[in-house]
C-alpha positions in Angstrom: -0.1 0.0 -0.2 1.3 3.5 -0.7 2.3 5.6 1.9 -0.3 7.8 0.5 -3.0 5.7 1.0 -2.3 4.9 3.5 -1.8 8.0 5.8 -5.6 8.9 3.8 -7.1 5.2 5.6 -5.3 5.7 8.9 -7.1 9.7 9.1 -10.1 8.1 7.7 -10.2 5.6 10.7 -8.9 8.0 13.4 -12.4 10.3 12.1 -14.5 7.3 12.4 -13.3 6.7 15.9 -13.6 9.9 17.4 -17.5 10.1 15.7 -18.3 6.6 16.7 -17.1 7.7 20.7 -19.6 10.9 19.9 -22.3 8.8 19.0 -22.0 7.1 22.4 -20.2 4.0 21.4 -16.9 2.9 23.6 -14.4 2.7 21.4 -12.2 -0.8 23.1 -9.3 -1.4 20.0 -7.7 0.4 17.2 -6.2 -2.1 14.7 -6.4 -5.2 16.0 -5.0 -8.3 15.1 -7.1 -11.6 15.9 -6.7 -15.2 14.0 -4.5 -13.3 11.7 -7.3 -10.9 10.5 -7.1 -6.5 11.0 -9.7 -5.2 13.3 -9.8 -1.4 12.2 -11.9 -0.8 15.6 -13.6 -3.0 18.3 -16.1 -0.9 20.1 -19.2 -1.2 22.6 -21.9 -0.2 20.6 -24.5 2.7 21.8 -26.3 -0.2 23.5 -23.2 -1.8 25.0 -23.1 -4.7 22.2 -19.6 -6.0 21.0 -18.9 -4.6 17.3 -16.4 -5.1 14.7 -16.7 -2.3 12.2 -14.5 -1.7 9.1 -13.6 1.6 7.8 -13.5 2.4 4.6 -12.7 5.6 3.2 -13.5 7.1 -0.4 -14.3 10.6 -1.8 -17.8 10.0 -3.7 -20.0 6.3 -2.9 -22.0 7.1 -6.1 -24.6 4.0 -6.3 -22.1 1.4 -4.6 -23.3 -0.9 -3.2 -21.2 -1.8 0.3 -20.7 -5.4 -1.3 -19.2 -3.2 -4.6 -17.6 -1.6 -1.9 -15.9 -3.9 -0.1 -15.5 -7.0 -2.2 -16.3 -10.7 -1.7 -12.4 -11.5 0.0 -13.0 -9.1 2.2 -16.3 -9.6 3.1 -15.7 -13.3 3.7 -12.4 -12.4 6.2 -14.8 -9.8 8.1 -17.1 -13.0 8.5 -14.4 -14.9 10.1 -13.8 -11.7 12.2 -17.2 -12.3 13.9 -16.7 -16.4 14.1 -13.2 -15.6 15.9 -14.6 -13.2 18.4 -16.1 -14.8 21.4 -19.1 -12.7 22.1 -18.8 -10.4 19.1 -22.1 -9.0 17.7 -21.8 -8.0 14.4 -19.3 -6.6 12.2 -20.2 -3.1 10.6 -19.0 -0.7 7.9 -18.7 2.4 8.1 -18.0 4.8 5.5 -15.9 7.4 5.8 -17.0 9.0 2.7 -15.9 13.2 1.0 -12.7 15.4 1.0 -11.5 16.6 4.1 -13.5 19.0 5.5 -16.7 17.9 3.5 -16.8 14.3 4.7 -19.5 12.3 5.6 -20.1 8.7 7.8 -22.6 6.4 7.2 -22.6 2.9 9.1 -23.9 -0.4 7.6 -24.7 -2.2 10.3 -23.9 -6.4 10.3 -22.5 -6.2 6.5 -20.7 -10.1 7.9 -23.9 -11.6 8.0 -25.4 -14.2 5.2 -28.4 -13.3 3.3 -28.7 -9.4 4.4 -30.2 -6.4 2.7 -26.5 -5.1 1.9 -25.3 -8.4 -0.2 -28.7 -8.2 -2.9 -27.6 -4.6 -3.7 -28.6 -2.3 -0.8 -27.8 1.1 -1.0 -26.0 3.1 2.1 -28.9 5.5 3.6 -29.3 4.3 7.3 -27.5 4.9 9.8 -25.8 8.6 10.0 -22.8 8.8 12.4 -22.3 12.7 12.2 -18.8 13.6 12.0 -17.0 14.7 15.0 
């Protein structure tokens, strides 16, 4: 990964963690390695459930679905994450979209579940998380 892409990803993860904390989530760990997989953010959501969060930064999302953004290989890895961590309730995708200063964050819950609507092409519209 290029240094520039790594910097963009790290900045998006910092922004995502700050936004989740502002929304009442408790951040437990960042960039945690479990069973050979990296979890961007491990947190307790606003209801106290243990959640792994995959963060993705994009200038624009357009009509892309979460399945298109993540790809088949990453979705399989996220399902393995869910199985590897005892007590993990779900895996969410947090999109950090837009240029710096104009970012919009969107949370897509439960992206590691088989048969969920997002796999069938659902649009990213629900569960907005405000920027910090």
